[in-house]
BALOBA-1460 file (C-alpha; in Angstrom, 3 decimals):
// residues 287
<rec num="1" residu="m" x="0.104" y="0.105" z="-0.146"/>
<rec num="2" residu="t" x="1.350" y="3.328" z="-0.882"/>
<rec num="3" residu="s" x="1.006" y="6.488" z="1.200"/>
<rec num="4" residu="t" x="-1.294" y="9.326" z="0.522"/>
<rec num="5" residu="t" x="-1.022" y="12.819" z="1.306"/>
<rec num="6" residu="a" x="-4.131" y="14.447" z="2.363"/>
<rec num="7" residu="h" x="-5.341" y="17.980" z="1.847"/>
<rec num="8" residu="p" x="-8.278" y="19.392" z="3.762"/>
<rec num="9" residu="s" x="-9.631" y="21.229" z="0.498"/>
<rec num="10" residu="n" x="-10.301" y="17.687" z="-1.094"/>
<rec num="11" residu="g" x="-11.747" y="15.445" z="2.123"/>
<rec num="12" residu="h" x="-9.135" y="13.274" z="1.842"/>
<rec num="13" residu="y" x="-7.006" y="12.030" z="4.898"/>
<rec num="14" residu="f" x="-3.485" y="10.476" z="5.342"/>
<rec num="15" residu="v" x="-3.535" y="6.833" z="4.988"/>
<rec num="16" residu="p" x="0.088" y="5.184" z="6.522"/>
<rec num="17" residu="p" x="1.948" y="2.602" z="4.957"/>
<rec num="18" residu="k" x="1.291" y="-0.824" z="6.018"/>
<rec num="19" residu="s" x="3.079" y="-1.856" z="9.250"/>
<rec num="20" residu="l" x="3.429" y="-4.843" z="11.360"/>
<rec num="21" residu="y" x="3.675" y="-2.822" z="14.910"/>
<rec num="22" residu="s" x="0.330" y="-3.830" z="15.725"/>
<rec num="23" residu="t" x="0.604" y="-7.319" z="15.357"/>
<rec num="24" residu="l" x="4.263" y="-7.192" z="17.017"/>
<rec num="25" residu="l" x="2.763" y="-5.385" z="20.032"/>
<rec num="26" residu="s" x="-0.036" y="-7.998" z="20.624"/>
<rec num="27" residu="v" x="2.538" y="-10.948" z="20.481"/>
<rec num="28" residu="a" x="5.144" y="-8.809" z="22.855"/>
<rec num="29" residu="i" x="2.185" y="-8.316" z="25.208"/>
<rec num="30" residu="f" x="1.368" y="-11.799" z="25.120"/>
<rec num="31" residu="t" x="5.113" y="-13.150" z="25.701"/>
<rec num="32" residu="l" x="5.620" y="-10.400" z="28.415"/>
<rec num="33" residu="a" x="2.575" y="-11.945" z="30.161"/>
<rec num="34" residu="f" x="2.951" y="-15.691" z="29.636"/>
<rec num="35" residu="g" x="6.599" y="-15.242" z="30.851"/>
<rec num="36" residu="f" x="5.361" y="-13.436" z="33.957"/>
<rec num="37" residu="i" x="2.723" y="-16.739" z="34.712"/>
<rec num="38" residu="l" x="5.805" y="-19.089" z="34.023"/>
<rec num="39" residu="r" x="8.058" y="-17.325" z="36.346"/>
<rec num="40" residu="l" x="5.004" y="-16.992" z="38.783"/>
<rec num="41" residu="h" x="5.466" y="-21.242" z="38.820"/>
<rec num="42" residu="d" x="9.335" y="-20.654" z="39.005"/>
<rec num="43" residu="v" x="9.869" y="-22.085" z="35.540"/>
<rec num="44" residu="p" x="13.152" y="-20.533" z="34.028"/>
<rec num="45" residu="a" x="11.993" y="-19.746" z="30.912"/>
<rec num="46" residu="g" x="9.546" y="-17.177" z="32.100"/>
<rec num="47" residu="v" x="12.483" y="-14.916" z="32.934"/>
<rec num="48" residu="w" x="13.711" y="-14.912" z="29.629"/>
<rec num="49" residu="g" x="9.716" y="-14.671" z="28.194"/>
<rec num="50" residu="m" x="9.454" y="-11.391" z="30.396"/>
<rec num="51" residu="l" x="12.625" y="-9.928" z="29.074"/>
<rec num="52" residu="l" x="11.906" y="-10.573" z="25.027"/>
<rec num="53" residu="g" x="8.227" y="-9.452" z="25.550"/>
<rec num="54" residu="a" x="9.816" y="-6.023" z="27.128"/>
<rec num="55" residu="g" x="12.313" y="-6.111" z="24.441"/>
<rec num="56" residu="l" x="9.570" y="-6.273" z="21.676"/>
<rec num="57" residu="i" x="7.179" y="-3.677" z="23.317"/>
<rec num="58" residu="v" x="10.489" y="-0.930" z="23.539"/>
<rec num="59" residu="y" x="10.895" y="-1.963" z="20.068"/>
<rec num="60" residu="v" x="7.756" y="-1.183" z="18.760"/>
<rec num="61" residu="l" x="6.998" y="1.895" z="20.813"/>
<rec num="62" residu="f" x="10.180" y="3.597" z="19.488"/>
<rec num="63" residu="g" x="9.622" y="2.557" z="15.569"/>
<rec num="64" residu="w" x="5.770" y="3.276" z="15.767"/>
<rec num="65" residu="f" x="6.028" y="6.316" z="17.778"/>
<rec num="66" residu="g" x="8.974" y="7.409" z="15.565"/>
<rec num="67" residu="q" x="6.954" y="6.837" z="12.442"/>
<rec num="68" residu="v" x="3.961" y="8.903" z="13.612"/>
<rec num="69" residu="i" x="6.846" y="11.975" z="14.442"/>
<rec num="70" residu="g" x="8.134" y="11.028" z="11.055"/>
<rec num="71" residu="e" x="4.876" y="11.805" z="9.415"/>
<rec num="72" residu="n" x="3.733" y="14.827" z="11.112"/>
<rec num="73" residu="v" x="7.609" y="16.338" z="10.760"/>
<rec num="74" residu="r" x="6.985" y="15.651" z="7.135"/>
<rec num="75" residu="g" x="3.613" y="17.925" z="7.331"/>
<rec num="76" residu="v" x="1.429" y="14.994" z="5.928"/>
<rec num="77" residu="y" x="-1.078" y="15.324" z="8.756"/>
<rec num="78" residu="t" x="-4.315" y="17.582" z="8.139"/>
<rec num="79" residu="a" x="-6.879" y="18.645" z="10.137"/>
<rec num="80" residu="w" x="-8.759" y="14.946" z="9.996"/>
<rec num="81" residu="e" x="-5.450" y="13.746" z="11.842"/>
<rec num="82" residu="d" x="-5.298" y="16.477" z="14.149"/>
<rec num="83" residu="r" x="-9.295" y="15.560" z="15.185"/>
<rec num="84" residu="s" x="-8.763" y="12.020" z="15.347"/>
<rec num="85" residu="y" x="-5.629" y="12.330" z="17.670"/>
<rec num="86" residu="r" x="-7.441" y="14.608" z="20.487"/>
<rec num="87" residu="i" x="-10.527" y="12.409" z="20.304"/>
<rec num="88" residu="g" x="-8.071" y="9.338" z="20.637"/>
<rec num="89" residu="m" x="-6.378" y="11.170" z="23.720"/>
<rec num="90" residu="v" x="-9.707" y="12.230" z="25.411"/>
<rec num="91" residu="w" x="-10.836" y="8.522" z="25.069"/>
<rec num="92" residu="f" x="-7.338" y="7.066" z="26.293"/>
<rec num="93" residu="i" x="-7.624" y="9.408" z="29.519"/>
<rec num="94" residu="f" x="-11.026" y="8.537" z="30.215"/>
<rec num="95" residu="s" x="-10.200" y="4.744" z="30.242"/>
<rec num="96" residu="e" x="-7.348" y="5.818" z="32.832"/>
<rec num="97" residu="v" x="-9.815" y="7.572" z="34.867"/>
<rec num="98" residu="m" x="-11.680" y="4.139" z="34.804"/>
<rec num="99" residu="f" x="-8.536" y="2.269" z="35.457"/>
<rec num="100" residu="f" x="-8.183" y="4.028" z="38.920"/>
<rec num="101" residu="a" x="-11.664" y="4.387" z="39.579"/>
<rec num="102" residu="c" x="-11.292" y="0.826" z="39.946"/>
<rec num="103" residu="f" x="-8.925" y="1.225" z="42.840"/>
<rec num="104" residu="f" x="-10.801" y="3.487" z="44.505"/>
<rec num="105" residu="g" x="-14.027" y="1.475" z="44.334"/>
<rec num="106" residu="v" x="-11.905" y="-1.395" z="46.062"/>
<rec num="107" residu="l" x="-10.940" y="1.066" z="48.726"/>
<rec num="108" residu="y" x="-14.498" y="2.465" z="49.054"/>
<rec num="109" residu="y" x="-15.805" y="-1.458" z="49.488"/>
<rec num="110" residu="t" x="-13.177" y="-2.132" z="51.733"/>
<rec num="111" residu="r" x="-13.535" y="-0.005" z="54.316"/>
<rec num="112" residu="i" x="-17.414" y="1.148" z="53.927"/>
<rec num="113" residu="i" x="-18.844" y="-2.355" z="53.278"/>
<rec num="114" residu="s" x="-16.648" y="-5.446" z="53.712"/>
<rec num="115" residu="l" x="-14.876" y="-4.215" z="57.148"/>
<rec num="116" residu="p" x="-18.246" y="-3.273" z="59.409"/>
<rec num="117" residu="e" x="-19.815" y="-6.636" z="57.881"/>
<rec num="118" residu="l" x="-16.668" y="-8.487" z="59.333"/>
<rec num="119" residu="s" x="-17.113" y="-6.808" z="62.468"/>
<rec num="120" residu="h" x="-20.664" y="-6.368" z="62.948"/>
<rec num="121" residu="a" x="-21.837" y="-10.333" z="62.034"/>
<rec num="122" residu="d" x="-23.464" y="-12.458" z="64.761"/>
<rec num="123" residu="q" x="-20.446" y="-13.543" z="66.986"/>
<rec num="124" residu="a" x="-22.354" y="-16.964" z="67.294"/>
<rec num="125" residu="y" x="-21.773" y="-17.519" z="63.698"/>
<rec num="126" residu="a" x="-18.915" y="-15.163" z="62.449"/>
<rec num="127" residu="v" x="-15.942" y="-16.393" z="60.554"/>
<rec num="128" residu="f" x="-13.746" y="-13.965" z="62.529"/>
<rec num="129" residu="p" x="-14.823" y="-13.707" z="66.128"/>
<rec num="130" residu="g" x="-14.014" y="-10.785" z="67.643"/>
<rec num="131" residu="f" x="-12.674" y="-8.740" z="64.621"/>
<rec num="132" residu="d" x="-12.600" y="-4.806" z="64.923"/>
<rec num="133" residu="s" x="-13.338" y="-2.649" z="61.810"/>
<rec num="134" residu="v" x="-11.127" y="-0.079" z="62.468"/>
<rec num="135" residu="w" x="-8.914" y="1.801" z="59.529"/>
<rec num="136" residu="p" x="-6.481" y="1.262" z="58.566"/>
<rec num="137" residu="s" x="-6.388" y="-2.459" z="58.715"/>
<rec num="138" residu="s" x="-4.778" y="-5.564" z="57.714"/>
<rec num="139" residu="g" x="-8.256" y="-7.510" z="57.932"/>
<rec num="140" residu="p" x="-8.702" y="-10.474" z="59.888"/>
<rec num="141" residu="l" x="-5.693" y="-12.427" z="58.115"/>
<rec num="142" residu="g" x="-3.159" y="-9.745" z="57.214"/>
<rec num="143" residu="d" x="0.084" y="-9.409" z="59.456"/>
<rec num="144" residu="p" x="0.710" y="-6.488" z="62.109"/>
<rec num="145" residu="f" x="1.952" y="-2.811" z="60.421"/>
<rec num="146" residu="k" x="2.049" y="0.449" z="61.139"/>
<rec num="147" residu="p" x="0.128" y="3.200" z="58.400"/>
<rec num="148" residu="m" x="2.173" y="5.637" z="56.285"/>
<rec num="149" residu="g" x="1.261" y="8.896" z="57.766"/>
<rec num="150" residu="p" x="-0.055" y="11.601" z="55.204"/>
<rec num="151" residu="w" x="2.503" y="14.444" z="56.305"/>
<rec num="152" residu="g" x="6.170" y="13.279" z="55.468"/>
<rec num="153" residu="i" x="6.877" y="12.310" z="52.182"/>
<rec num="154" residu="p" x="3.194" y="12.108" z="50.678"/>
<rec num="155" residu="a" x="2.986" y="16.012" z="51.224"/>
<rec num="156" residu="v" x="6.279" y="16.663" z="49.842"/>
<rec num="157" residu="n" x="5.566" y="14.282" z="46.577"/>
<rec num="158" residu="t" x="2.350" y="16.168" z="46.629"/>
<rec num="159" residu="l" x="3.967" y="19.487" z="46.691"/>
<rec num="160" residu="l" x="6.223" y="18.238" z="43.641"/>
<rec num="161" residu="l" x="3.665" y="17.279" z="41.559"/>
<rec num="162" residu="l" x="1.683" y="20.265" z="41.932"/>
<rec num="163" residu="l" x="4.894" y="22.369" z="41.017"/>
<rec num="164" residu="s" x="5.006" y="19.969" z="38.112"/>
<rec num="165" residu="g" x="1.667" y="21.217" z="36.638"/>
<rec num="166" residu="v" x="2.856" y="24.606" z="37.213"/>
<rec num="167" residu="t" x="6.204" y="24.451" z="35.262"/>
<rec num="168" residu="l" x="4.388" y="22.662" z="32.753"/>
<rec num="169" residu="t" x="1.681" y="25.092" z="31.848"/>
<rec num="170" residu="w" x="4.407" y="27.813" z="32.091"/>
<rec num="171" residu="a" x="6.109" y="26.086" z="29.404"/>
<rec num="172" residu="h" x="3.176" y="25.298" z="27.362"/>
<rec num="173" residu="w" x="2.601" y="29.607" z="27.539"/>
<rec num="174" residu="g" x="6.225" y="29.792" z="26.569"/>
<rec num="175" residu="l" x="5.572" y="27.888" z="23.283"/>
<rec num="176" residu="l" x="2.207" y="29.721" z="22.933"/>
<rec num="177" residu="k" x="4.654" y="32.611" z="22.905"/>
<rec num="178" residu="s" x="7.134" y="31.265" z="20.572"/>
<rec num="179" residu="k" x="9.655" y="31.604" z="23.507"/>
<rec num="180" residu="r" x="12.291" y="28.795" z="23.277"/>
<rec num="181" residu="n" x="13.925" y="29.243" z="26.666"/>
<rec num="182" residu="q" x="10.917" y="29.174" z="28.606"/>
<rec num="183" residu="l" x="9.691" y="26.351" z="26.823"/>
<rec num="184" residu="i" x="12.543" y="24.244" z="27.377"/>
<rec num="185" residu="a" x="13.173" y="25.354" z="31.005"/>
<rec num="186" residu="g" x="9.725" y="24.603" z="31.655"/>
<rec num="187" residu="l" x="10.005" y="21.053" z="30.255"/>
<rec num="188" residu="v" x="13.539" y="20.507" z="32.030"/>
<rec num="189" residu="l" x="12.168" y="21.618" z="35.452"/>
<rec num="190" residu="t" x="8.854" y="19.476" z="34.787"/>
<rec num="191" residu="i" x="11.273" y="16.542" z="34.298"/>
<rec num="192" residu="l" x="13.167" y="17.099" z="37.613"/>
<rec num="193" residu="l" x="10.196" y="17.302" z="39.706"/>
<rec num="194" residu="g" x="8.776" y="13.876" z="38.292"/>
<rec num="195" residu="a" x="12.261" y="12.354" z="39.011"/>
<rec num="196" residu="v" x="12.470" y="13.702" z="42.212"/>
<rec num="197" residu="f" x="8.724" y="12.224" z="43.176"/>
<rec num="198" residu="m" x="9.902" y="8.803" z="42.274"/>
<rec num="199" residu="v" x="12.841" y="8.744" z="44.192"/>
<rec num="200" residu="l" x="10.890" y="9.528" z="47.001"/>
<rec num="201" residu="q" x="8.423" y="7.205" z="46.095"/>
<rec num="202" residu="v" x="10.938" y="4.577" z="45.996"/>
<rec num="203" residu="y" x="12.622" y="5.532" z="49.418"/>
<rec num="204" residu="e" x="8.894" y="5.406" z="50.839"/>
<rec num="205" residu="y" x="8.425" y="2.091" z="49.899"/>
<rec num="206" residu="a" x="11.926" y="1.011" z="51.582"/>
<rec num="207" residu="h" x="10.833" y="2.453" z="54.936"/>
<rec num="208" residu="a" x="7.549" y="0.736" z="54.539"/>
<rec num="209" residu="y" x="8.900" y="-2.615" z="54.113"/>
<rec num="210" residu="s" x="11.917" y="-2.266" z="56.573"/>
<rec num="211" residu="e" x="10.532" y="-0.241" z="59.526"/>
<rec num="212" residu="l" x="6.535" y="0.147" z="59.437"/>
<rec num="213" residu="g" x="5.828" y="-3.761" z="58.343"/>
<rec num="214" residu="l" x="3.808" y="-2.255" z="55.589"/>
<rec num="215" residu="t" x="3.996" y="-5.084" z="52.631"/>
<rec num="216" residu="l" x="1.892" y="-6.660" z="50.347"/>
<rec num="217" residu="g" x="1.442" y="-9.385" z="52.929"/>
<rec num="218" residu="a" x="-0.614" y="-6.709" z="55.379"/>
<rec num="219" residu="g" x="-3.474" y="-7.506" z="53.878"/>
<rec num="220" residu="a" x="-6.392" y="-5.128" z="52.778"/>
<rec num="221" residu="y" x="-4.353" y="-2.013" z="53.608"/>
<rec num="222" residu="g" x="-1.097" y="-3.381" z="52.236"/>
<rec num="223" residu="g" x="-2.844" y="-4.371" z="49.079"/>
<rec num="224" residu="t" x="-4.621" y="-1.154" z="48.517"/>
<rec num="225" residu="f" x="-1.948" y="0.783" z="49.144"/>
<rec num="226" residu="f" x="0.780" y="-0.561" z="46.961"/>
<rec num="227" residu="i" x="-1.380" y="-1.603" z="44.029"/>
<rec num="228" residu="t" x="-2.949" y="2.223" z="43.588"/>
<rec num="229" residu="t" x="0.282" y="4.040" z="44.755"/>
<rec num="230" residu="g" x="2.408" y="1.742" z="42.680"/>
<rec num="231" residu="f" x="0.338" y="2.240" z="39.300"/>
<rec num="232" residu="h" x="0.470" y="5.755" z="40.139"/>
<rec num="233" residu="g" x="4.386" y="5.613" z="40.085"/>
<rec num="234" residu="m" x="4.202" y="3.399" z="37.062"/>
<rec num="235" residu="h" x="2.130" y="6.343" z="35.571"/>
<rec num="236" residu="v" x="4.686" y="9.206" z="36.567"/>
<rec num="237" residu="t" x="7.606" y="7.215" z="35.280"/>
<rec num="238" residu="l" x="5.784" y="6.767" z="31.428"/>
<rec num="239" residu="g" x="4.647" y="11.054" z="32.120"/>
<rec num="240" residu="i" x="8.660" y="11.464" z="32.818"/>
<rec num="241" residu="i" x="9.325" y="9.465" z="29.521"/>
<rec num="242" residu="m" x="6.907" y="11.021" z="27.471"/>
<rec num="243" residu="l" x="7.881" y="14.581" z="28.738"/>
<rec num="244" residu="t" x="11.773" y="13.789" z="27.919"/>
<rec num="245" residu="t" x="10.573" y="13.039" z="24.419"/>
<rec num="246" residu="i" x="8.836" y="16.057" z="23.667"/>
<rec num="247" residu="l" x="12.143" y="17.903" z="25.314"/>
<rec num="248" residu="g" x="13.787" y="16.213" z="22.457"/>
<rec num="249" residu="r" x="11.507" y="17.470" z="19.776"/>
<rec num="250" residu="c" x="11.001" y="20.568" z="21.122"/>
<rec num="251" residu="a" x="14.816" y="21.272" z="20.810"/>
<rec num="252" residu="k" x="14.879" y="20.379" z="17.342"/>
<rec num="253" residu="g" x="11.819" y="22.663" z="16.447"/>
<rec num="254" residu="h" x="9.238" y="20.100" z="15.760"/>
<rec num="255" residu="f" x="6.517" y="22.387" z="17.141"/>
<rec num="256" residu="s" x="4.857" y="25.959" z="16.655"/>
<rec num="257" residu="a" x="2.873" y="28.116" z="18.472"/>
<rec num="258" residu="h" x="0.003" y="26.890" z="16.414"/>
<rec num="259" residu="d" x="0.850" y="23.315" z="15.434"/>
<rec num="260" residu="h" x="1.834" y="21.061" z="18.727"/>
<rec num="261" residu="f" x="-0.768" y="18.673" z="19.766"/>
<rec num="262" residu="g" x="1.899" y="16.488" z="20.564"/>
<rec num="263" residu="f" x="2.631" y="18.359" z="23.572"/>
<rec num="264" residu="e" x="-0.591" y="19.239" z="24.552"/>
<rec num="265" residu="a" x="-1.244" y="15.406" z="24.513"/>
<rec num="266" residu="v" x="1.695" y="14.726" z="26.887"/>
<rec num="267" residu="a" x="0.582" y="17.673" z="28.950"/>
<rec num="268" residu="w" x="-3.248" y="16.133" z="28.924"/>
<rec num="269" residu="y" x="-1.899" y="13.032" z="30.597"/>
<rec num="270" residu="w" x="0.768" y="14.782" z="32.940"/>
<rec num="271" residu="h" x="-2.239" y="17.040" z="34.691"/>
<rec num="272" residu="f" x="-4.534" y="13.975" z="34.725"/>
<rec num="273" residu="v" x="-1.363" y="12.455" z="36.769"/>
<rec num="274" residu="d" x="-0.952" y="15.302" z="39.050"/>
<rec num="275" residu="v" x="-5.207" y="14.958" z="39.599"/>
<rec num="276" residu="v" x="-5.427" y="11.309" z="40.540"/>
<rec num="277" residu="w" x="-2.178" y="12.133" z="42.977"/>
<rec num="278" residu="l" x="-4.504" y="14.464" z="44.748"/>
<rec num="279" residu="f" x="-7.146" y="11.741" z="45.377"/>
<rec num="280" residu="v" x="-4.406" y="9.093" z="46.515"/>
<rec num="281" residu="f" x="-2.988" y="11.487" z="48.702"/>
<rec num="282" residu="v" x="-6.424" y="12.049" z="50.048"/>
<rec num="283" residu="f" x="-7.881" y="8.561" z="50.023"/>
<rec num="284" residu="v" x="-4.907" y="6.493" z="50.495"/>
<rec num="285" residu="y" x="-2.704" y="8.296" z="52.952"/>
<rec num="286" residu="w" x="-5.365" y="10.961" z="55.030"/>
<rec num="287" residu="l" x="-8.638" y="9.929" z="55.493"/>
């Protein structure tokens, strides 16, 4: 299939050439997941399967996004593609909202429904007699622990992410006003703030495991704590990678004041990550 350059005037859109990237990505995800399953069952080949799957995913990401960036730089995209990418990004962020909503739903169910039911059951028929509904709790079978307080590292990390949202908006203003130095400086500051956030979260995890007894074995609280903060940390890491990519593109002059959706898409994602952290801070650490 040959590529076709589209123009808004003739009502057509750009048709890219055939690609195996989507097929390779499916194979890579399956290989990574299958390798992980083998690893859980102590099969030595599982580690190699995971490495192969992860390597294929990295290859596809570099190749596929590199191809899209190249198409954008060549100027083959039109209003059709711009609208398509914007709609796609909106739905992607909506799917991420639902993803985290599941975790907060689990937290709500655990605290508001399951714990009271376990503690208020008729003691003559209770599965766990004498269980007290107090949050944070490891549940009737979890290991003892000390909860993570909100006013140490979590509060500092909240401030860091809020500041990163400000620096990213400042960088966006620089792009809109064609102020290159402001754009670059704002992106560098945003990346650095995100990196410090991740360093502090790693330190927090080490502190939780070594000093608080807060592990995945700490029942309901440990499970909800690590799965929610862990997936958020993964999203911050992806955001840092995306911002670094955009920084490189900005340094090469890929964006203008009137054509920079690649920058906007990453900014939307980063602001989403900031907002999610506010919910994590309030409902996981504070309340």
